[in-house]
N, C-alpha and C positions, 0 to 999 in steps of 0.2 A: 195297539202297536203290532205291526206286521213282523212275522218271523221269517219271511222270505229273504233270501240273501239279496243284497243290493249289488249290482254289477258296478265295479269301479270303472271310470273312464279309462280307456287305453292310454298309457303313457307313451308318447312318441319316443322311439329310440334315437339315440345320438346318431346322426348320419355317418359320422366317422366310425362309430362302432360297427355299423352295417357294412361299410366298405372294408374295414379291417377284417371282419369275418369272411367277407367274400374273397379277399386276397389270401387269407389263410387257407380257405377251402381250395382255391386255385392252386396254391403251392402244394398242398397235399395231393391233389389230383394229378399234378404234373409229376409227382413221385410215386404214383400208383396207389394212393391211399385215400380214404375218406375218414371222417371223424368216427364212423361206425367200425372201420377196420383197424383202428389204432389199438383197440383192446387185445388184438391178436399178437401184438408185437411186445418184445421185452420192454420193461419200463425205461431202461436207458435209451433205447432207440426212439421211443415215443417222446421222451424229454428232448432228445436231439432234434427230431423232426419238428416238434412244436416250437422250439427255440428258433430254428431256422425259418419256420413259417412266420413267426412273429416278426423276426427281423425283416423278412421279405415284405410283409404287410406294412411295416413302418416305413421302409424305403419307398414303397409305392405311394403311400399316403403323403409322404413328404414331397414326392415328385408331383402329385396332383395339386397339392397346395401351392407349390412353386409355380406351376403352370397357371393356376387360377389367379395368383397374385400378378403374374406377368400380363395376363389378359386384362385384368383390372387396370394395371398401369398403362397399357397400350390404349385402352379405351378412354381412360382419363386424359391421356395426352392428345389423342385424336379429338375428343370432345372439346378440349381447351383450344386446340389449333383451329377447329372449325368455327368456334363461336367468336374468334378474334378477327 
């Protein structure tokens, strides 16, 4: 029996989680911060910034999902109209 560690396959991250993180980082950057600089701020300010960043990310994700749904509906309508 081998005692060498076995590498587990990489688990793909949820695409929404990656986008959410991107939007949070975008929000922080627009306010002059990064995740690394947050530790320099008072806890109350960090909490406020992260709450705002999370809300911003949620709104942007919702916007993207709505656009994707719209495109799907348009393409579905166009496909149906063309095939008839």
